[in-house]
C-alpha positions as CSV (number, residue, x, y, z in Angstrom):
1,M,77.9,108.7,46.5
2,F,77.3,106.8,43.2
3,E,80.8,105.1,42.8
4,K,79.6,101.5,41.9
5,V,77.1,102.7,39.4
6,L,79.6,105.1,37.8
7,K,82.0,102.1,37.4
8,E,79.4,99.8,36.0
9,L,78.6,102.1,33.4
10,E,82.1,102.3,32.3
11,R,82.4,98.4,32.3
12,L,79.0,98.4,30.3
13,K,80.5,101.0,28.1
14,E,83.5,98.8,27.1
15,M,81.5,95.7,26.9
16,K,81.5,94.6,23.2
17,Q,79.1,91.7,23.1
18,V,76.6,89.7,25.5
19,T,76.4,85.9,24.8
20,I,73.0,84.3,25.1
21,P,72.8,80.7,25.3
22,I,70.3,79.0,22.8
23,H,68.5,75.7,24.1
24,A,68.3,72.7,21.5
25,D,65.3,71.0,21.5
26,G,64.4,67.5,23.1
27,E,66.2,66.0,20.1
28,G,69.1,68.0,19.9
29,Y,68.1,70.5,17.2
30,I,68.3,74.3,17.2
31,D,65.8,76.8,15.5
32,K,66.8,78.7,12.5
33,E,64.9,81.3,10.1
34,C,65.8,82.4,6.7
35,P,66.7,85.9,6.9
36,N,65.2,86.7,3.5
37,G,62.1,88.9,4.4
38,A,60.1,87.5,1.5
39,C,60.7,83.6,2.6
40,L,61.5,83.7,6.7
41,F,61.2,79.9,6.4
42,Q,61.7,78.5,10.0
43,F,63.6,75.1,10.3
44,K,66.0,73.3,12.6
45,V,69.4,72.2,12.5
46,L,71.1,69.6,14.7
47,E,73.1,71.6,17.0
48,E,76.2,69.0,16.7
49,D,76.3,69.5,13.0
50,W,75.7,73.4,13.2
51,Q,79.1,73.3,15.3
52,N,81.1,70.7,13.4
53,I,80.1,70.6,9.9
54,F,78.4,74.1,8.8
55,N,80.4,76.8,7.2
56,S,80.2,80.0,9.0
57,E,80.6,82.0,5.9
58,K,77.6,80.4,3.9
59,V,74.3,78.8,5.2
60,Y,71.6,78.1,2.7
61,C,67.9,78.3,3.2
62,P,65.9,75.0,2.9
63,M,63.1,76.8,1.1
64,C,64.4,79.6,-1.2
65,R,68.4,78.7,-1.1
66,H,68.9,82.2,0.0
67,E,72.5,82.5,1.1
68,A,73.9,84.0,4.2
69,N,76.6,83.8,7.0
70,S,75.8,81.7,10.1
71,K,75.0,85.0,12.2
72,S,72.1,85.8,10.0
73,W,69.8,82.9,10.8
74,Y,68.5,83.7,14.4
75,T,64.4,83.6,14.2
76,N,62.5,86.6,14.8
77,E,61.5,85.1,18.2
78,Q,65.3,84.7,19.3
79,L,66.1,88.1,18.4
80,A,63.2,89.7,20.2
81,E,63.5,87.4,23.4
82,G,67.2,88.1,23.3
83,R,66.9,92.0,23.3
84,E,64.8,91.7,26.1
85,K,67.2,89.4,28.0
86,I,70.0,91.9,27.3
87,K,68.0,94.7,28.4
88,G,66.9,92.8,31.7
89,H,70.8,91.9,32.0
90,I,71.9,95.5,31.7
91,T,69.0,96.8,33.9
92,N,69.9,94.3,36.8
93,R,73.6,95.1,36.7
94,I,72.7,98.7,37.1
95,H,70.2,97.9,39.8
96,N,72.8,95.8,41.6
97,A,75.2,98.6,41.6
98,I,72.9,101.0,42.8
99,R,72.2,98.5,45.7
100,E,75.6,98.4,46.5
101,D,76.0,102.2,46.7
102,A,73.1,102.3,48.9
103,V,74.7,99.9,51.4
104,N,78.1,101.8,51.3
105,F,75.9,105.0,51.6
106,N,74.1,103.8,54.6
107,S,77.1,102.3,56.3
108,R,78.7,105.9,56.3
109,Q,75.8,107.6,58.1
110,S,76.4,108.4,61.6
111,R,73.7,107.2,64.3
112,N,74.6,110.2,66.8
113,Y,72.9,112.6,64.6
114,F,69.5,114.1,65.4
115,L,68.6,113.4,61.8
116,S,70.4,110.6,59.4
117,L,69.4,109.8,55.8
118,T,69.2,106.2,54.5
119,M,68.9,104.7,51.0
120,N,66.6,102.0,50.4
121,V,66.6,100.0,47.0
122,T,63.7,97.7,46.2
123,G,63.0,95.3,43.4
124,G,65.5,93.7,41.0
125,R,67.5,90.5,41.4
126,K,71.1,89.7,42.4
127,D,71.5,87.0,39.8
128,E,72.7,88.6,36.7
129,T,73.0,85.1,34.8
130,I,71.3,85.4,31.2
131,L,69.2,82.1,31.0
132,P,69.1,80.2,27.6
133,L,66.6,81.0,24.9
134,A,63.9,78.5,24.8
135,S,63.6,76.2,21.8
136,K,60.4,75.5,19.9
137,E,58.7,72.0,19.7
138,E,60.3,69.3,17.6
139,M,59.6,69.4,13.9
140,E,58.5,66.0,12.3
141,L,60.2,65.7,9.4
142,K,63.9,64.8,9.8
143,I,66.4,65.1,7.0
144,T,69.7,63.9,6.3
145,C,71.7,65.4,3.2
146,Q,72.6,62.9,0.6
147,E,75.9,64.8,-0.1
148,C,77.3,66.4,3.3
149,N,75.4,64.1,5.6
150,S,74.1,67.2,7.6
151,R,70.9,66.8,9.5
152,Y,68.0,69.3,9.6
153,A,64.3,69.4,10.3
154,V,61.0,71.0,8.7
155,I,57.7,71.4,9.0
156,G,56.0,70.5,5.5
157,S,58.7,70.6,2.9
158,A,62.4,71.4,2.0
159,F,64.3,71.7,-1.2
160,F,67.7,72.4,-0.4
161,C,70.3,71.4,2.1
162,P,71.0,74.5,4.8
163,C,74.7,73.2,4.9
164,C,75.8,72.7,1.3
165,G,72.9,73.9,-0.8
166,H,72.3,70.5,-2.2
167,N,69.3,70.0,-4.3
168,S,68.2,66.4,-3.9
169,A,66.0,65.2,-6.8
170,E,64.6,62.4,-4.6
171,E,63.9,65.0,-1.7
172,T,62.3,67.4,-4.0
173,F,60.1,64.8,-5.8
174,A,58.9,63.5,-2.4
175,N,58.0,66.9,-1.4
176,A,56.1,67.3,-4.3
177,V,54.0,64.3,-4.1
178,K,53.4,65.2,-0.5
179,K,51.9,68.5,-1.6
180,I,50.0,66.6,-4.4
181,K,48.5,64.1,-2.1
182,A,47.8,66.6,0.8
183,K,45.6,68.8,-1.9
184,I,43.5,65.8,-3.3
185,D,43.2,64.3,0.2
186,N,41.6,67.4,1.6
187,I,39.5,68.2,-1.1
188,P,36.2,67.1,0.6
189,H,36.9,68.9,3.9
190,I,37.9,72.1,1.9
191,K,34.6,71.8,-0.4
192,T,32.5,71.4,3.0
193,S,34.0,74.4,4.5
194,L,33.7,76.5,1.6
195,E,30.1,75.8,1.0
196,T,29.2,77.4,3.8
197,I,30.2,80.7,2.3
198,S,29.2,79.9,-1.2
199,K,28.6,76.4,-3.3
200,D,30.2,78.5,-6.6
201,T,33.2,79.3,-4.6
202,A,33.6,75.7,-3.5
203,A,33.2,74.2,-6.8
204,I,35.5,76.5,-8.5
205,T,38.1,76.2,-5.7
206,C,38.1,72.3,-5.6
207,Q,38.2,72.1,-9.4
208,S,41.2,74.5,-9.6
209,L,42.9,72.5,-6.9
210,I,42.4,69.1,-8.8
211,E,43.7,70.8,-12.0
212,T,46.8,72.1,-10.5
213,S,47.5,69.2,-8.8
214,L,47.9,67.5,-12.2
215,N,50.3,70.2,-13.2
216,D,52.1,69.6,-10.4
217,C,52.4,66.0,-11.2
218,V,54.0,66.9,-14.6
219,V,56.3,69.3,-13.1
220,A,57.6,66.9,-10.1
221,F,58.1,64.1,-13.1
222,Q,60.3,66.8,-15.2
223,R,61.9,68.2,-12.4
224,F,63.2,64.8,-11.1
225,N,64.4,63.6,-14.6
226,E,66.1,66.9,-15.5
227,V,67.9,66.8,-12.1
228,L,69.0,63.1,-12.1
229,F,69.7,62.8,-15.5
230,G,71.9,66.1,-15.4
231,R,73.8,64.6,-12.2
232,K,74.4,61.2,-13.9
233,F,75.0,62.3,-17.6
234,P,76.2,65.8,-17.3
235,A,78.1,65.5,-20.8
236,T,74.7,64.9,-22.5
237,K,72.5,68.0,-23.4
238,V,69.0,67.7,-23.0
239,R,66.6,69.7,-25.0
240,F,64.8,72.2,-22.8
241,N,61.5,70.7,-21.4
242,S,62.1,67.3,-22.8
243,F,60.8,65.6,-19.8
244,Q,57.5,67.2,-20.2
245,N,57.0,64.9,-23.4
246,I,56.8,61.1,-22.2
247,E,58.2,60.1,-25.7
248,F,61.2,62.4,-25.7
249,G,62.1,61.9,-22.2
250,A,62.2,58.3,-22.5
251,E,64.5,58.3,-25.3
252,Y,66.9,59.9,-23.4
253,W,67.0,57.2,-20.7
254,R,67.0,54.6,-23.4
255,E,70.3,55.8,-25.1
256,A,71.5,56.3,-21.5
257,I,71.1,53.3,-19.7
258,G,69.4,50.9,-22.2
259,E,66.1,50.8,-20.5
260,T,63.2,53.3,-20.1
261,F,59.8,54.1,-18.8
262,N,58.0,51.3,-21.0
263,D,60.1,48.7,-19.5
264,W,58.9,49.7,-16.1
265,T,55.2,50.0,-16.7
266,T,52.5,48.6,-18.7
267,E,51.2,49.6,-22.1
268,K,48.0,50.8,-20.6
269,E,49.8,53.1,-17.9
270,I,52.1,54.6,-20.4
271,K,48.9,55.6,-22.7
272,S,47.2,57.1,-19.6
273,L,50.4,59.0,-18.8
274,K,50.4,60.5,-22.2
275,I,46.7,61.5,-22.0
276,F,47.3,63.0,-18.5
277,F,50.5,65.0,-19.7
278,Q,48.6,66.4,-23.0
279,R,45.8,67.3,-20.4
280,R,47.8,69.3,-18.4
281,H,49.3,71.1,-21.5
282,L,45.7,72.1,-22.5
283,L,45.1,73.4,-19.1
284,S,48.3,75.5,-19.3
285,H,48.0,76.8,-22.7
286,T,44.4,77.0,-24.0
287,E,42.5,76.9,-20.8
288,G,41.7,72.9,-21.2
289,I,40.0,73.5,-24.7
290,V,40.4,70.4,-26.9
291,D,42.2,70.8,-30.2
292,Q,43.4,69.0,-33.1
293,K,47.0,68.8,-31.5
294,Y,45.9,67.1,-28.3
295,I,43.9,64.5,-30.5
296,D,46.9,63.7,-32.3
297,S,49.4,63.9,-29.6
298,S,47.5,62.3,-26.7
299,G,45.4,59.7,-28.8
300,D,42.5,60.3,-26.6
301,L,39.3,60.0,-28.9
302,S,36.9,60.6,-26.0
303,Y,36.8,64.3,-27.0
304,K,35.9,66.2,-29.9
305,I,37.7,69.8,-30.8
306,G,36.2,72.5,-28.8
307,Q,35.4,70.5,-25.7
308,R,36.9,71.2,-22.4
309,V,38.9,68.3,-20.7
310,V,37.7,67.4,-17.3
311,V,40.1,66.3,-14.7
312,K,38.8,64.1,-11.5
313,E,40.6,63.4,-8.1
314,A,41.1,59.7,-9.5
315,D,42.8,60.9,-12.7
316,V,45.4,62.6,-10.4
317,N,45.8,59.9,-8.2
318,L,46.4,57.7,-11.1
319,C,48.9,60.0,-12.8
320,L,50.9,60.4,-9.5
321,S,50.9,56.3,-8.9
322,I,52.3,55.8,-12.3
323,I,55.2,58.5,-12.3
324,E,55.9,57.2,-8.7
325,K,56.6,53.8,-10.3
326,I,58.9,55.3,-12.9
327,I,60.7,57.5,-10.5
328,Q,61.4,54.4,-8.3
329,A,62.4,52.6,-11.1
330,L,64.9,55.5,-12.3
331,S,66.5,55.6,-8.7
332,N,67.2,52.1,-8.8
333,K,68.6,51.5,-12.1
334,T,70.9,54.8,-11.6
335,Q,71.8,54.1,-8.1
336,N,75.3,52.9,-9.0
337,I,76.0,55.2,-12.1
C-alpha cells in the first residue's frame, strides 16, 4: 500500500548530503561568521574570490584571526535556516510519496463494491526545489587585501584578511582612528543619555572614555610603527615597546631611512606629543598622579608632583592629528622600500 513511501525512505537513507544555495547580496558578497564561540564576528566575502582565491583548508577571522576550514564559516542564521529547509525538503518528499501512494490506492478501488475506501492527502507542495538562503544587507566598509587582493566587507573594524590572514598596519591604524574618533565625537550624546540615570555616572564614564582614547592613540601609533618597521627592516631588532617612546622610536627610523618624526612635524607638535605620551603612561601606571619622572621625561612644568593630569577631548584630537601626520609621512617614505 505504501510502496512509494518505502522507496522514498530508502532513497533518503542513502542520501549523503543536501545542497542549499546561498544568495550573494546586491554587490556580490556572501555572509560569513567566525566559528570561534568567543568571537562570532560576522563579515562578507566577495563570492567570486571565495570560489577562486580562498584556500579551502584555511580561512581567517578578520577580527580575531581564528583559523578554520572553509566549511566552518556559515552564520548561525544560515545554519538555522538551512536546517529548516532540509527538514521541509525531507517532509515534502515523504508527503509527495504518500500522495502518489494515495493516487495508486484510489485507482485500484473497484466502483462496483457497495462500500469502497479512498485515501485523501492534503497539504504539502509538489515542488521539491530548495530555495537559496537569503543574504543580509550590504556592509558599508569594503576592503581589498594588500597582499592577496581578496575582497571582503565588514561593519566597524577588521584587522586581518580572511583569505591570507595578513595584518595590514595601515588598515589596523585606520580602524583604530575610526574607533577613537567615534568615542570622542559621541561623548556629548553619551553624557546626555547617562545624565538621565546619574550625573556622577555620566561624568565618570565620559572622563574614562577620554582617557582611554588617549591610550588608544599611543597604542595605535606603537602598533603601526612596530608592524611597518618589522615588515620593511626585518633584520633590525627593535627593543620592546620602543615606539611608545617618541625619542627612541624616532631614532630607529632615522637610522633606517635617514629621516624621522621631527622632519615631518613642527617642534611644538613633537613637544605636545611627548607630553601626551607621558600622560598616557601616568594614566596606565600611576592612575594619572604626577611624579618627578613624568616632569623630567615630558618637560611639562604645568603640574607639580602629586597632582593628577587632566585630559580633555581637545587633547585627544590634537594627539590624533599629530600621529596621523607622522603615520602618513611614514607610509609615503617607506612605500618603495
